MARDREN-775804 format. One record per residue (C-alpha): residue in three letters; z, y, x. Coordinates in nm, 2 decimals. Example, Ala and Ser with C-alpha at 12.3 -4.5 7.8 and 13.67 -1.06 7.14 Angstrom:
# MARDREN-775804
{rec "Ala",{0.78,-0.45,1.23}},
{rec "Ser",{0.71,-0.11,1.37}},
# end
This chain:
# MARDREN-775804
{rec "Met",{8.84,17.41,-16.62}},
{rec "Leu",{9.08,17.71,-16.58}},
{rec "Met",{9.39,17.46,-16.62}},
{rec "Lys",{9.26,17.23,-16.36}},
{rec "Asp",{9.23,17.49,-16.10}},
{rec "Lys",{9.61,17.61,-16.15}},
{rec "Lys",{9.71,17.24,-16.12}},
{rec "Lys",{9.53,17.20,-15.80}},
{rec "Asp",{9.65,17.53,-15.67}},
{rec "Lys",{10.01,17.42,-15.72}},
{rec "Lys",{9.96,17.09,-15.54}},
{rec "Asn",{9.80,17.25,-15.22}},
{rec "Pro",{10.04,17.19,-14.94}},
{rec "Leu",{9.90,17.46,-14.74}},
{rec "Lys",{10.01,17.70,-15.01}},
{rec "Phe",{10.36,17.54,-15.02}},
{rec "Tyr",{10.41,17.57,-14.65}},
{rec "Ala",{10.30,17.93,-14.64}},
{rec "Ile",{10.55,18.04,-14.92}},
{rec "Tyr",{10.84,17.87,-14.76}},
{rec "Ser",{10.76,17.98,-14.41}},
{rec "Ala",{10.72,18.34,-14.53}},
{rec "Leu",{11.07,18.30,-14.69}},
{rec "Ala",{11.22,18.17,-14.37}},
{rec "Phe",{11.06,18.44,-14.17}},
{rec "Gln",{11.20,18.71,-14.42}},
{rec "Met",{11.53,18.55,-14.40}},
{rec "Gly",{11.55,18.55,-14.03}},
{rec "Leu",{11.44,18.92,-14.04}},
{rec "Ile",{11.74,18.99,-14.25}},
{rec "Ile",{11.97,18.82,-14.00}},
{rec "Leu",{11.83,18.99,-13.70}},
{rec "Ala",{11.84,19.32,-13.86}},
{rec "Gly",{12.21,19.26,-13.94}},
{rec "Ala",{12.29,19.14,-13.59}},
{rec "Phe",{12.08,19.44,-13.43}},
{rec "Gly",{12.24,19.69,-13.66}},
{rec "Gly",{12.60,19.55,-13.58}},
{rec "Arg",{12.52,19.58,-13.18}},
{rec "Glu",{12.40,19.95,-13.20}},
{rec "Leu",{12.71,20.04,-13.42}},
{rec "Asp",{12.95,19.87,-13.16}},
{rec "Lys",{12.76,20.05,-12.88}},
{rec "Trp",{12.82,20.38,-13.06}},
{rec "Val",{13.18,20.31,-13.13}},
{rec "Asn",{13.25,20.16,-12.80}},
{rec "Trp",{13.51,19.91,-12.89}},
{rec "Lys",{13.60,19.61,-12.66}},
{rec "Phe",{13.55,19.36,-12.94}},
{rec "Pro",{13.22,19.35,-13.12}},
{rec "Val",{13.37,19.39,-13.47}},
{rec "Phe",{13.04,19.54,-13.63}},
{rec "Thr",{12.82,19.28,-13.47}},
{rec "Leu",{13.03,18.99,-13.62}},
{rec "Leu",{13.08,19.14,-13.95}},
{rec "Leu",{12.72,19.25,-14.02}},
{rec "Thr",{12.57,18.92,-13.88}},
{rec "Ile",{12.80,18.73,-14.13}},
{rec "Leu",{12.70,18.97,-14.41}},
{rec "Ala",{12.33,18.94,-14.32}},
{rec "Val",{12.35,18.55,-14.31}},
{rec "Val",{12.52,18.55,-14.65}},
{rec "Leu",{12.26,18.80,-14.80}},
{rec "Ala",{11.96,18.59,-14.65}},
{rec "Val",{12.10,18.28,-14.80}},
{rec "Ile",{12.15,18.45,-15.15}},
{rec "Tyr",{11.79,18.58,-15.12}},
{rec "Gly",{11.64,18.27,-15.03}},
{rec "Ile",{11.82,18.09,-15.32}},
{rec "Arg",{11.70,18.35,-15.56}},
{rec "Asp",{11.34,18.32,-15.42}},
{rec "Leu",{11.35,17.93,-15.44}},
{rec "Phe",{11.45,17.94,-15.82}},
{rec "Lys",{11.22,18.22,-15.89}},
{rec "Asn",{10.91,18.02,-15.74}},
{rec "Asn",{11.01,17.67,-15.89}},
{rec "Pro",{11.12,17.70,-16.25}},
# end
């Protein structure tokens, strides 16, 4: 009986969407944190060109993609 519950749980499409929408939300938060942090650093340094905004946003995107890939492989053996 317990084996059938696990199979049924894995095929539940609602759980599938919940897992991956949470992953997308977390990745978005990582990117927003990088962009916001870079913007605040640029305000503090007061340079004409937004160096920190660009660098931290790109770094945050790379980190979010790495986080997403690791999470995908962790959830799908």
